[in-house]
HTML snippet that shows the backbone in 3Dmol.js (N, CA, C, O; Angstrom):
<script src="https://3Dmol.org/build/3Dmol-min.js"></script>
<div id="view" style="width:600px;height:400px;position:relative"></div>
<script>
const pdb = `
ATOM      1  N   MET A   1      90.465 -99.841  97.871  1.00  0.00           N
ATOM      2  CA  MET A   1      89.934-100.653  96.810  1.00  0.00           C
ATOM      3  C   MET A   1      90.572-101.887  96.855  1.00  0.00           C
ATOM      4  O   MET A   1      89.758-102.802  96.726  1.00  0.00           O
ATOM      5  N   TYR A   2      91.906-102.317  97.012  1.00  0.00           N
ATOM      6  CA  TYR A   2      92.563-103.344  97.212  1.00  0.00           C
ATOM      7  C   TYR A   2      91.891-104.288  98.424  1.00  0.00           C
ATOM      8  O   TYR A   2      91.812-105.515  98.363  1.00  0.00           O
ATOM      9  N   ALA A   3      91.526-103.640  99.296  1.00  0.00           N
ATOM     10  CA  ALA A   3      90.821-104.143 100.463  1.00  0.00           C
ATOM     11  C   ALA A   3      89.815-105.057 100.293  1.00  0.00           C
ATOM     12  O   ALA A   3      89.869-106.129 100.897  1.00  0.00           O
ATOM     13  N   GLU A   4      88.767-104.753  99.448  1.00  0.00           N
ATOM     14  CA  GLU A   4      87.669-104.886  98.843  1.00  0.00           C
ATOM     15  C   GLU A   4      87.964-106.302  98.146  1.00  0.00           C
ATOM     16  O   GLU A   4      87.191-107.246  98.301  1.00  0.00           O
ATOM     17  N   LEU A   5      89.232-106.400  97.299  1.00  0.00           N
ATOM     18  CA  LEU A   5      89.575-107.205  96.261  1.00  0.00           C
ATOM     19  C   LEU A   5      90.058-108.612  97.320  1.00  0.00           C
ATOM     20  O   LEU A   5      89.639-109.766  97.235  1.00  0.00           O
ATOM     21  N   ASP A   6      90.949-108.113  98.188  1.00  0.00           N
ATOM     22  CA  ASP A   6      91.382-109.030  99.063  1.00  0.00           C
ATOM     23  C   ASP A   6      90.312-109.653  99.943  1.00  0.00           C
ATOM     24  O   ASP A   6      90.661-110.682 100.520  1.00  0.00           O
ATOM     25  N   SER A   7      89.028-109.207 100.162  1.00  0.00           N
ATOM     26  CA  SER A   7      87.943-110.251 100.986  1.00  0.00           C
ATOM     27  C   SER A   7      87.669-111.291 100.113  1.00  0.00           C
ATOM     28  O   SER A   7      87.689-112.473 100.457  1.00  0.00           O
ATOM     29  N   ILE A   8      87.332-110.773  98.641  1.00  0.00           N
ATOM     30  CA  ILE A   8      86.764-111.816  97.814  1.00  0.00           C
ATOM     31  C   ILE A   8      87.847-113.005  97.384  1.00  0.00           C
ATOM     32  O   ILE A   8      87.561-114.184  97.176  1.00  0.00           O
ATOM     33  N   LEU A   9      89.160-112.397  97.304  1.00  0.00           N
ATOM     34  CA  LEU A   9      90.152-113.431  97.105  1.00  0.00           C
ATOM     35  C   LEU A   9      90.422-114.433  98.322  1.00  0.00           C
ATOM     36  O   LEU A   9      90.690-115.615  98.109  1.00  0.00           O
ATOM     37  N   GLU A  10      90.339-113.903  99.589  1.00  0.00           N
ATOM     38  CA  GLU A  10      90.680-114.675 100.739  1.00  0.00           C
ATOM     39  C   GLU A  10      89.487-115.481 100.787  1.00  0.00           C
ATOM     40  O   GLU A  10      89.840-116.630 101.053  1.00  0.00           O
ATOM     41  N   ALA A  11      88.065-115.401 100.635  1.00  0.00           N
ATOM     42  CA  ALA A  11      86.850-116.356 100.840  1.00  0.00           C
ATOM     43  C   ALA A  11      87.202-117.244  99.890  1.00  0.00           C
ATOM     44  O   ALA A  11      87.312-118.400 100.300  1.00  0.00           O
ATOM     45  N   ILE A  12      87.427-117.050  98.676  1.00  0.00           N
ATOM     46  CA  ILE A  12      87.614-118.041  97.590  1.00  0.00           C
ATOM     47  C   ILE A  12      88.551-118.949  97.885  1.00  0.00           C
ATOM     48  O   ILE A  12      88.307-120.148  97.757  1.00  0.00           O
ATOM     49  N   ARG A  13      89.929-118.430  98.386  1.00  0.00           N
ATOM     50  CA  ARG A  13      91.046-119.381  98.758  1.00  0.00           C
ATOM     51  C   ARG A  13      90.933-120.199  99.627  1.00  0.00           C
ATOM     52  O   ARG A  13      91.388-121.341  99.556  1.00  0.00           O
ATOM     53  N   SER A  14      90.102-119.574 100.889  1.00  0.00           N
ATOM     54  CA  SER A  14      89.974-120.137 102.043  1.00  0.00           C
ATOM     55  C   SER A  14      88.757-121.226 102.272  1.00  0.00           C
ATOM     56  O   SER A  14      88.768-122.087 103.152  1.00  0.00           O
ATOM     57  N   GLY A  15      87.746-121.028 101.348  1.00  0.00           N
ATOM     58  CA  GLY A  15      86.567-121.637 101.098  1.00  0.00           C
ATOM     59  C   GLY A  15      86.562-122.640 100.233  1.00  0.00           C
ATOM     60  O   GLY A  15      85.776-123.551 100.497  1.00  0.00           O
ATOM     61  N   TYR A  16      87.336-122.763  99.084  1.00  0.00           N
ATOM     62  CA  TYR A  16      87.149-123.497  98.107  1.00  0.00           C
ATOM     63  C   TYR A  16      88.267-124.238  97.712  1.00  0.00           C
ATOM     64  O   TYR A  16      89.378-123.712  97.641  1.00  0.00           O
ATOM     65  N   ASN A  17      88.047-125.532  97.423  1.00  0.00           N
ATOM     66  CA  ASN A  17      89.427-126.531  96.859  1.00  0.00           C
ATOM     67  C   ASN A  17      89.222-126.338  95.206  1.00  0.00           C
ATOM     68  O   ASN A  17      88.276-125.682  94.769  1.00  0.00           O
ATOM     69  N   MET A  18      90.138-126.935  94.399  1.00  0.00           N
ATOM     70  CA  MET A  18      89.914-126.896  93.045  1.00  0.00           C
ATOM     71  C   MET A  18      88.485-127.331  92.505  1.00  0.00           C
ATOM     72  O   MET A  18      87.748-126.661  91.781  1.00  0.00           O
ATOM     73  N   ASN A  19      88.267-128.543  92.995  1.00  0.00           N
ATOM     74  CA  ASN A  19      87.106-128.945  92.560  1.00  0.00           C
ATOM     75  C   ASN A  19      85.691-128.213  92.736  1.00  0.00           C
ATOM     76  O   ASN A  19      84.796-128.284  91.893  1.00  0.00           O
ATOM     77  N   GLU A  20      85.614-127.589  93.787  1.00  0.00           N
ATOM     78  CA  GLU A  20      84.590-126.457  94.374  1.00  0.00           C
ATOM     79  C   GLU A  20      84.713-125.370  93.529  1.00  0.00           C
ATOM     80  O   GLU A  20      83.640-124.900  93.150  1.00  0.00           O
ATOM     81  N   LEU A  21      86.071-124.659  92.990  1.00  0.00           N
ATOM     82  CA  LEU A  21      86.216-123.746  92.400  1.00  0.00           C
ATOM     83  C   LEU A  21      85.525-124.032  90.933  1.00  0.00           C
ATOM     84  O   LEU A  21      84.877-123.106  90.445  1.00  0.00           O
ATOM     85  N   ARG A  22      85.619-125.138  90.283  1.00  0.00           N
ATOM     86  CA  ARG A  22      85.099-125.698  89.234  1.00  0.00           C
ATOM     87  C   ARG A  22      83.879-125.520  89.123  1.00  0.00           C
ATOM     88  O   ARG A  22      83.379-124.846  88.222  1.00  0.00           O
ATOM     89  N   ASN A  23      83.080-126.244  90.251  1.00  0.00           N
ATOM     90  CA  ASN A  23      81.578-126.087  90.260  1.00  0.00           C
ATOM     91  C   ASN A  23      81.220-124.591  90.390  1.00  0.00           C
ATOM     92  O   ASN A  23      80.181-124.222  89.843  1.00  0.00           O
ATOM     93  N   LEU A  24      81.942-123.726  91.032  1.00  0.00           N
ATOM     94  CA  LEU A  24      81.534-122.359  91.211  1.00  0.00           C
ATOM     95  C   LEU A  24      81.838-121.725  89.841  1.00  0.00           C
ATOM     96  O   LEU A  24      81.036-120.866  89.475  1.00  0.00           O
ATOM     97  N   CYS A  25      82.826-122.000  89.061  1.00  0.00           N
ATOM     98  CA  CYS A  25      82.538-121.536  87.650  1.00  0.00           C
ATOM     99  C   CYS A  25      81.383-122.176  86.717  1.00  0.00           C
ATOM    100  O   CYS A  25      80.956-121.573  85.733  1.00  0.00           O
ATOM    101  N   PHE A  26      80.960-123.326  87.072  1.00  0.00           N
ATOM    102  CA  PHE A  26      79.806-123.791  86.334  1.00  0.00           C
ATOM    103  C   PHE A  26      78.754-123.274  86.684  1.00  0.00           C
ATOM    104  O   PHE A  26      77.923-122.999  85.818  1.00  0.00           O
ATOM    105  N   MET A  27      78.463-122.963  88.235  1.00  0.00           N
ATOM    106  CA  MET A  27      77.101-122.547  88.156  1.00  0.00           C
ATOM    107  C   MET A  27      77.166-120.876  87.887  1.00  0.00           C
ATOM    108  O   MET A  27      76.092-120.278  87.940  1.00  0.00           O
ATOM    109  N   LEU A  28      78.344-120.142  87.613  1.00  0.00           N
ATOM    110  CA  LEU A  28      78.354-118.836  86.952  1.00  0.00           C
ATOM    111  C   LEU A  28      78.228-119.048  85.575  1.00  0.00           C
ATOM    112  O   LEU A  28      77.863-118.075  84.915  1.00  0.00           O
ATOM    113  N   ASP A  29      78.464-120.177  84.948  1.00  0.00           N
ATOM    114  CA  ASP A  29      78.561-120.444  83.578  1.00  0.00           C
ATOM    115  C   ASP A  29      79.774-119.472  83.073  1.00  0.00           C
ATOM    116  O   ASP A  29      79.659-118.423  82.439  1.00  0.00           O
ATOM    117  N   ILE A  30      80.681-119.954  83.419  1.00  0.00           N
ATOM    118  CA  ILE A  30      82.149-119.321  83.168  1.00  0.00           C
ATOM    119  C   ILE A  30      82.866-120.852  82.946  1.00  0.00           C
ATOM    120  O   ILE A  30      82.778-121.794  83.733  1.00  0.00           O
ATOM    121  N   ASP A  31      83.603-120.830  81.644  1.00  0.00           N
ATOM    122  CA  ASP A  31      84.624-121.832  81.524  1.00  0.00           C
ATOM    123  C   ASP A  31      85.545-122.221  82.034  1.00  0.00           C
ATOM    124  O   ASP A  31      86.504-122.362  81.275  1.00  0.00           O
ATOM    125  N   GLU A  32      85.750-122.558  83.372  1.00  0.00           N
ATOM    126  CA  GLU A  32      87.169-122.492  84.143  1.00  0.00           C
ATOM    127  C   GLU A  32      88.541-123.016  83.397  1.00  0.00           C
ATOM    128  O   GLU A  32      89.666-122.622  83.702  1.00  0.00           O
ATOM    129  N   GLU A  33      88.198-124.135  82.192  1.00  0.00           N
ATOM    130  CA  GLU A  33      89.306-124.189  81.492  1.00  0.00           C
ATOM    131  C   GLU A  33      89.954-122.853  80.810  1.00  0.00           C
ATOM    132  O   GLU A  33      91.159-122.607  80.855  1.00  0.00           O
ATOM    133  N   ASN A  34      89.273-122.274  80.364  1.00  0.00           N
ATOM    134  CA  ASN A  34      89.475-120.911  79.778  1.00  0.00           C
ATOM    135  C   ASN A  34      90.163-119.861  80.744  1.00  0.00           C
ATOM    136  O   ASN A  34      90.704-118.882  80.230  1.00  0.00           O
ATOM    137  N   LEU A  35      90.167-120.000  81.967  1.00  0.00           N
ATOM    138  CA  LEU A  35      90.747-118.929  83.010  1.00  0.00           C
ATOM    139  C   LEU A  35      92.370-119.435  82.944  1.00  0.00           C
ATOM    140  O   LEU A  35      92.626-120.639  82.899  1.00  0.00           O
ATOM    141  N   PRO A  36      93.230-118.609  82.943  1.00  0.00           N
ATOM    142  CA  PRO A  36      94.730-118.650  82.892  1.00  0.00           C
ATOM    143  C   PRO A  36      95.014-119.158  84.104  1.00  0.00           C
ATOM    144  O   PRO A  36      94.400-118.721  85.078  1.00  0.00           O
ATOM    145  N   GLY A  37      95.893-120.066  84.243  1.00  0.00           N
ATOM    146  CA  GLY A  37      96.723-120.528  85.710  1.00  0.00           C
ATOM    147  C   GLY A  37      96.335-121.948  85.994  1.00  0.00           C
ATOM    148  O   GLY A  37      95.328-122.583  85.680  1.00  0.00           O
ATOM    149  N   TYR A  38      97.344-122.253  86.632  1.00  0.00           N
ATOM    150  CA  TYR A  38      97.530-123.837  86.763  1.00  0.00           C
ATOM    151  C   TYR A  38      97.135-124.162  88.335  1.00  0.00           C
ATOM    152  O   TYR A  38      96.538-125.149  88.765  1.00  0.00           O
ATOM    153  N   THR A  39      97.525-123.306  88.878  1.00  0.00           N
ATOM    154  CA  THR A  39      97.315-123.244  90.505  1.00  0.00           C
ATOM    155  C   THR A  39      95.926-123.014  90.985  1.00  0.00           C
ATOM    156  O   THR A  39      95.140-122.572  90.148  1.00  0.00           O
ATOM    157  N   LEU A  40      95.495-123.235  92.172  1.00  0.00           N
ATOM    158  CA  LEU A  40      94.586-122.493  92.777  1.00  0.00           C
ATOM    159  C   LEU A  40      94.180-121.188  93.111  1.00  0.00           C
ATOM    160  O   LEU A  40      93.053-120.695  93.052  1.00  0.00           O
ATOM    161  N   SER A  41      95.356-120.646  93.506  1.00  0.00           N
ATOM    162  CA  SER A  41      95.406-119.370  93.443  1.00  0.00           C
ATOM    163  C   SER A  41      95.647-118.210  92.204  1.00  0.00           C
ATOM    164  O   SER A  41      95.484-116.990  92.236  1.00  0.00           O
ATOM    165  N   LYS A  42      96.049-119.000  91.236  1.00  0.00           N
ATOM    166  CA  LYS A  42      95.887-118.280  89.874  1.00  0.00           C
ATOM    167  C   LYS A  42      94.700-118.246  89.226  1.00  0.00           C
ATOM    168  O   LYS A  42      94.210-117.260  88.675  1.00  0.00           O
ATOM    169  N   LYS A  43      94.166-119.517  89.309  1.00  0.00           N
ATOM    170  CA  LYS A  43      92.827-119.573  88.926  1.00  0.00           C
ATOM    171  C   LYS A  43      91.824-118.486  89.551  1.00  0.00           C
ATOM    172  O   LYS A  43      91.042-117.883  88.815  1.00  0.00           O
ATOM    173  N   ILE A  44      91.871-118.271  90.853  1.00  0.00           N
ATOM    174  CA  ILE A  44      90.832-117.423  91.975  1.00  0.00           C
ATOM    175  C   ILE A  44      91.394-116.179  91.025  1.00  0.00           C
ATOM    176  O   ILE A  44      90.593-115.822  90.161  1.00  0.00           O
ATOM    177  N   ARG A  45      92.420-115.607  91.059  1.00  0.00           N
ATOM    178  CA  ARG A  45      92.523-114.548  90.617  1.00  0.00           C
ATOM    179  C   ARG A  45      92.081-114.312  88.892  1.00  0.00           C
ATOM    180  O   ARG A  45      91.710-113.249  88.392  1.00  0.00           O
ATOM    181  N   SER A  46      92.191-115.172  88.439  1.00  0.00           N
ATOM    182  CA  SER A  46      91.766-115.032  87.043  1.00  0.00           C
ATOM    183  C   SER A  46      90.022-115.088  86.897  1.00  0.00           C
ATOM    184  O   SER A  46      89.286-114.528  86.085  1.00  0.00           O
ATOM    185  N   LEU A  47      89.746-115.913  87.923  1.00  0.00           N
ATOM    186  CA  LEU A  47      88.173-115.804  87.958  1.00  0.00           C
ATOM    187  C   LEU A  47      87.823-114.247  88.032  1.00  0.00           C
ATOM    188  O   LEU A  47      87.406-113.517  87.132  1.00  0.00           O
ATOM    189  N   VAL A  48      88.127-113.938  89.431  1.00  0.00           N
ATOM    190  CA  VAL A  48      87.958-112.406  90.045  1.00  0.00           C
ATOM    191  C   VAL A  48      88.094-111.307  88.932  1.00  0.00           C
ATOM    192  O   VAL A  48      87.323-110.366  88.743  1.00  0.00           O
ATOM    193  N   PHE A  49      89.431-111.672  88.113  1.00  0.00           N
ATOM    194  CA  PHE A  49      89.571-110.636  87.058  1.00  0.00           C
ATOM    195  C   PHE A  49      88.510-110.671  85.688  1.00  0.00           C
ATOM    196  O   PHE A  49      88.246-109.717  84.957  1.00  0.00           O
ATOM    197  N   HIS A  50      88.088-111.827  85.606  1.00  0.00           N
ATOM    198  CA  HIS A  50      87.291-112.243  84.316  1.00  0.00           C
ATOM    199  C   HIS A  50      86.221-111.420  84.919  1.00  0.00           C
ATOM    200  O   HIS A  50      86.094-110.324  84.373  1.00  0.00           O
ATOM    201  N   CYS A  51      85.333-111.685  86.007  1.00  0.00           N
ATOM    202  CA  CYS A  51      84.162-111.121  86.630  1.00  0.00           C
ATOM    203  C   CYS A  51      84.084-109.724  86.781  1.00  0.00           C
ATOM    204  O   CYS A  51      83.015-109.134  86.622  1.00  0.00           O
ATOM    205  N   ILE A  52      85.189-109.113  87.091  1.00  0.00           N
ATOM    206  CA  ILE A  52      85.305-107.336  87.207  1.00  0.00           C
ATOM    207  C   ILE A  52      85.409-107.035  85.278  1.00  0.00           C
ATOM    208  O   ILE A  52      84.877-106.110  84.665  1.00  0.00           O
ATOM    209  N   LEU A  53      86.094-107.933  84.825  1.00  0.00           N
ATOM    210  CA  LEU A  53      86.018-107.179  83.194  1.00  0.00           C
ATOM    211  C   LEU A  53      84.736-107.457  82.561  1.00  0.00           C
ATOM    212  O   LEU A  53      84.535-106.770  81.559  1.00  0.00           O
ATOM    213  N   ASN A  54      83.759-108.326  82.893  1.00  0.00           N
ATOM    214  CA  ASN A  54      82.769-108.477  82.404  1.00  0.00           C
ATOM    215  C   ASN A  54      81.217-108.124  82.816  1.00  0.00           C
ATOM    216  O   ASN A  54      80.175-108.446  82.246  1.00  0.00           O
ATOM    217  N   ASN A  55      81.430-107.353  83.999  1.00  0.00           N
ATOM    218  CA  ASN A  55      80.756-106.808  84.879  1.00  0.00           C
ATOM    219  C   ASN A  55      79.718-107.981  85.494  1.00  0.00           C
ATOM    220  O   ASN A  55      78.493-107.937  85.375  1.00  0.00           O
ATOM    221  N   ARG A  56      80.300-108.794  86.020  1.00  0.00           N
ATOM    222  CA  ARG A  56      79.671-109.703  86.790  1.00  0.00           C
ATOM    223  C   ARG A  56      80.427-109.879  88.510  1.00  0.00           C
ATOM    224  O   ARG A  56      80.160-110.798  89.285  1.00  0.00           O
ATOM    225  N   TYR A  57      81.147-109.028  88.711  1.00  0.00           N
ATOM    226  CA  TYR A  57      81.739-109.053  90.047  1.00  0.00           C
ATOM    227  C   TYR A  57      80.550-109.012  90.903  1.00  0.00           C
ATOM    228  O   TYR A  57      80.440-109.870  91.779  1.00  0.00           O
ATOM    229  N   LYS A  58      79.811-108.279  90.779  1.00  0.00           N
ATOM    230  CA  LYS A  58      78.540-108.361  91.884  1.00  0.00           C
ATOM    231  C   LYS A  58      78.015-109.532  91.831  1.00  0.00           C
ATOM    232  O   LYS A  58      77.536-109.777  92.937  1.00  0.00           O
ATOM    233  N   GLU A  59      77.832-110.534  90.983  1.00  0.00           N
ATOM    234  CA  GLU A  59      77.159-111.755  90.624  1.00  0.00           C
ATOM    235  C   GLU A  59      78.104-112.783  91.371  1.00  0.00           C
ATOM    236  O   GLU A  59      77.661-113.710  92.049  1.00  0.00           O
ATOM    237  N   LEU A  60      79.544-112.507  91.164  1.00  0.00           N
ATOM    238  CA  LEU A  60      80.376-113.372  92.056  1.00  0.00           C
ATOM    239  C   LEU A  60      80.376-113.453  93.601  1.00  0.00           C
ATOM    240  O   LEU A  60      80.231-114.443  94.318  1.00  0.00           O
ATOM    241  N   THR A  61      80.570-112.187  93.921  1.00  0.00           N
ATOM    242  CA  THR A  61      80.316-111.961  95.287  1.00  0.00           C
ATOM    243  C   THR A  61      79.055-112.391  95.936  1.00  0.00           C
ATOM    244  O   THR A  61      79.058-113.159  96.897  1.00  0.00           O
ATOM    245  N   ASP A  62      77.876-111.851  95.363  1.00  0.00           N
ATOM    246  CA  ASP A  62      76.702-112.694  95.779  1.00  0.00           C
ATOM    247  C   ASP A  62      76.615-114.111  95.875  1.00  0.00           C
ATOM    248  O   ASP A  62      76.014-114.603  96.830  1.00  0.00           O
ATOM    249  N   PHE A  63      77.137-114.827  95.007  1.00  0.00           N
ATOM    250  CA  PHE A  63      77.204-116.088  95.172  1.00  0.00           C
ATOM    251  C   PHE A  63      78.531-116.766  95.982  1.00  0.00           C
ATOM    252  O   PHE A  63      78.506-117.947  96.326  1.00  0.00           O
ATOM    253  N   VAL A  64      79.406-116.102  96.183  1.00  0.00           N
ATOM    254  CA  VAL A  64      80.223-116.693  97.067  1.00  0.00           C
ATOM    255  C   VAL A  64      79.577-116.499  98.757  1.00  0.00           C
ATOM    256  O   VAL A  64      79.646-117.303  99.687  1.00  0.00           O
ATOM    257  N   LYS A  65      79.050-115.348  98.724  1.00  0.00           N
ATOM    258  CA  LYS A  65      78.100-114.808 100.236  1.00  0.00           C
ATOM    259  C   LYS A  65      77.387-116.029 100.584  1.00  0.00           C
ATOM    260  O   LYS A  65      77.371-116.655 101.644  1.00  0.00           O
ATOM    261  N   LEU A  66      76.651-116.292  99.188  1.00  0.00           N
ATOM    262  CA  LEU A  66      75.407-117.562  99.745  1.00  0.00           C
ATOM    263  C   LEU A  66      76.360-118.453 100.022  1.00  0.00           C
ATOM    264  O   LEU A  66      76.548-118.563 101.234  1.00  0.00           O
ATOM    265  N   GLN A  67      77.147-119.248  99.235  1.00  0.00           N
ATOM    266  CA  GLN A  67      77.855-120.576  99.470  1.00  0.00           C
ATOM    267  C   GLN A  67      78.581-120.453 100.717  1.00  0.00           C
ATOM    268  O   GLN A  67      78.507-121.406 101.494  1.00  0.00           O
ATOM    269  N   ARG A  68      79.209-119.533 101.012  1.00  0.00           N
ATOM    270  CA  ARG A  68      80.255-119.337 102.205  1.00  0.00           C
ATOM    271  C   ARG A  68      80.151-118.327 103.101  1.00  0.00           C
ATOM    272  O   ARG A  68      81.067-117.556 103.387  1.00  0.00           O
ATOM    273  N   PRO A  69      78.588-118.310 103.743  1.00  0.00           N
ATOM    274  CA  PRO A  69      78.242-117.133 104.461  1.00  0.00           C
ATOM    275  C   PRO A  69      79.362-116.752 105.445  1.00  0.00           C
ATOM    276  O   PRO A  69      79.517-115.547 105.642  1.00  0.00           O
ATOM    277  N   LYS A  70      80.138-117.595 106.071  1.00  0.00           N
ATOM    278  CA  LYS A  70      81.149-117.208 107.094  1.00  0.00           C
ATOM    279  C   LYS A  70      82.080-116.045 106.740  1.00  0.00           C
ATOM    280  O   LYS A  70      82.543-115.251 107.558  1.00  0.00           O
ATOM    281  N   TYR A  71      82.229-116.044 105.841  1.00  0.00           N
ATOM    282  CA  TYR A  71      83.392-114.985 105.352  1.00  0.00           C
ATOM    283  C   TYR A  71      82.985-113.671 104.940  1.00  0.00           C
ATOM    284  O   TYR A  71      82.178-113.560 104.017  1.00  0.00           O
ATOM    285  N   ASN A  72      83.513-112.537 105.595  1.00  0.00           N
ATOM    286  CA  ASN A  72      82.967-111.269 105.479  1.00  0.00           C
ATOM    287  C   ASN A  72      83.207-110.810 104.189  1.00  0.00           C
ATOM    288  O   ASN A  72      84.282-110.220 104.304  1.00  0.00           O
ATOM    289  N   ILE A  73      82.856-110.727 103.040  1.00  0.00           N
ATOM    290  CA  ILE A  73      82.794-110.077 101.644  1.00  0.00           C
ATOM    291  C   ILE A  73      82.423-108.821 101.511  1.00  0.00           C
ATOM    292  O   ILE A  73      81.225-108.562 101.624  1.00  0.00           O
ATOM    293  N   THR A  74      83.391-107.752 101.236  1.00  0.00           N
ATOM    294  CA  THR A  74      82.848-106.536 101.129  1.00  0.00           C
ATOM    295  C   THR A  74      82.660-106.065  99.062  1.00  0.00           C
ATOM    296  O   THR A  74      83.399-106.067  98.077  1.00  0.00           O
ATOM    297  N   PHE A  75      81.627-105.828  99.287  1.00  0.00           N
ATOM    298  CA  PHE A  75      81.265-105.553  97.563  1.00  0.00           C
ATOM    299  C   PHE A  75      81.552-104.104  97.110  1.00  0.00           C
ATOM    300  O   PHE A  75      80.953-103.196  97.685  1.00  0.00           O
ATOM    301  N   VAL A  76      82.336-103.853  96.221  1.00  0.00           N
ATOM    302  CA  VAL A  76      82.560-102.235  96.012  1.00  0.00           C
ATOM    303  C   VAL A  76      82.411-102.504  94.438  1.00  0.00           C
ATOM    304  O   VAL A  76      82.930-103.475  93.888  1.00  0.00           O
ATOM    305  N   PRO A  77      81.608-101.489  93.744  1.00  0.00           N
ATOM    306  CA  PRO A  77      81.259-101.714  92.499  1.00  0.00           C
ATOM    307  C   PRO A  77      82.613-101.515  91.660  1.00  0.00           C
ATOM    308  O   PRO A  77      83.446-100.708  92.072  1.00  0.00           O
ATOM    309  N   TYR A  78      82.873-102.374  90.285  1.00  0.00           N
ATOM    310  CA  TYR A  78      83.935-102.367  89.474  1.00  0.00           C
ATOM    311  C   TYR A  78      83.524-101.649  88.305  1.00  0.00           C
ATOM    312  O   TYR A  78      82.384-102.009  88.011  1.00  0.00           O
ATOM    313  N   PRO A  79      83.971-100.780  87.506  1.00  0.00           N
ATOM    314  CA  PRO A  79      85.140 -99.897  88.112  1.00  0.00           C
ATOM    315  C   PRO A  79      84.625 -99.052  88.970  1.00  0.00           C
ATOM    316  O   PRO A  79      83.435 -98.738  88.999  1.00  0.00           O
ATOM    317  N   PRO A  80      85.426 -98.670  89.658  1.00  0.00           N
ATOM    318  CA  PRO A  80      85.124 -97.499  90.913  1.00  0.00           C
ATOM    319  C   PRO A  80      84.729 -96.286  90.420  1.00  0.00           C
ATOM    320  O   PRO A  80      85.309 -96.001  89.372  1.00  0.00           O
ATOM    321  N   ASN A  81      83.849 -95.375  90.858  1.00  0.00           N
ATOM    322  CA  ASN A  81      83.555 -94.163  90.650  1.00  0.00           C
ATOM    323  C   ASN A  81      84.688 -93.260  90.088  1.00  0.00           C
ATOM    324  O   ASN A  81      85.796 -93.745  90.317  1.00  0.00           O
ATOM    325  N   LYS A  82      84.713 -92.142  89.450  1.00  0.00           N
ATOM    326  CA  LYS A  82      86.023 -91.335  88.947  1.00  0.00           C
ATOM    327  C   LYS A  82      86.075 -90.871  90.502  1.00  0.00           C
ATOM    328  O   LYS A  82      87.083 -91.320  91.047  1.00  0.00           O
ATOM    329  N   ASN A  83      85.349 -90.178  91.266  1.00  0.00           N
ATOM    330  CA  ASN A  83      85.731 -89.577  92.447  1.00  0.00           C
ATOM    331  C   ASN A  83      86.383 -90.479  93.715  1.00  0.00           C
ATOM    332  O   ASN A  83      86.894 -90.001  94.727  1.00  0.00           O
ATOM    333  N   ASP A  84      86.223 -91.968  93.380  1.00  0.00           N
ATOM    334  CA  ASP A  84      86.880 -92.704  94.191  1.00  0.00           C
ATOM    335  C   ASP A  84      88.422 -92.864  93.896  1.00  0.00           C
ATOM    336  O   ASP A  84      89.198 -93.346  94.722  1.00  0.00           O
ATOM    337  N   ILE A  85      88.761 -92.462  92.773  1.00  0.00           N
ATOM    338  CA  ILE A  85      90.318 -92.795  92.464  1.00  0.00           C
ATOM    339  C   ILE A  85      91.018 -91.435  92.688  1.00  0.00           C
ATOM    340  O   ILE A  85      92.236 -91.335  92.533  1.00  0.00           O
TER     341      ILE A  85
END
`;
const viewer = $3Dmol.createViewer("view");
viewer.addModel(pdb, "pdb");
viewer.setStyle({}, {cartoon: {color: "spectrum"}});
viewer.zoomTo();
viewer.render();
</script>
């Protein structure tokens, strides 16, 4: 399960700077200023966590795949099925 999160975290960390992350949030209609954290890494983790909690993780992964196709992002539905735990 954590390997899938690593793929999206690494894709955003490697593929986006702070301004691009702000644009990503804007395109997803997420207020970047309300995401906890001051560093790029903390903002990225907050964005991914926010998307998981708000059932928008697939939307996030699809958007990042579209913008940064060179990164191999694995999508696994969250929350995982009870059988997967």
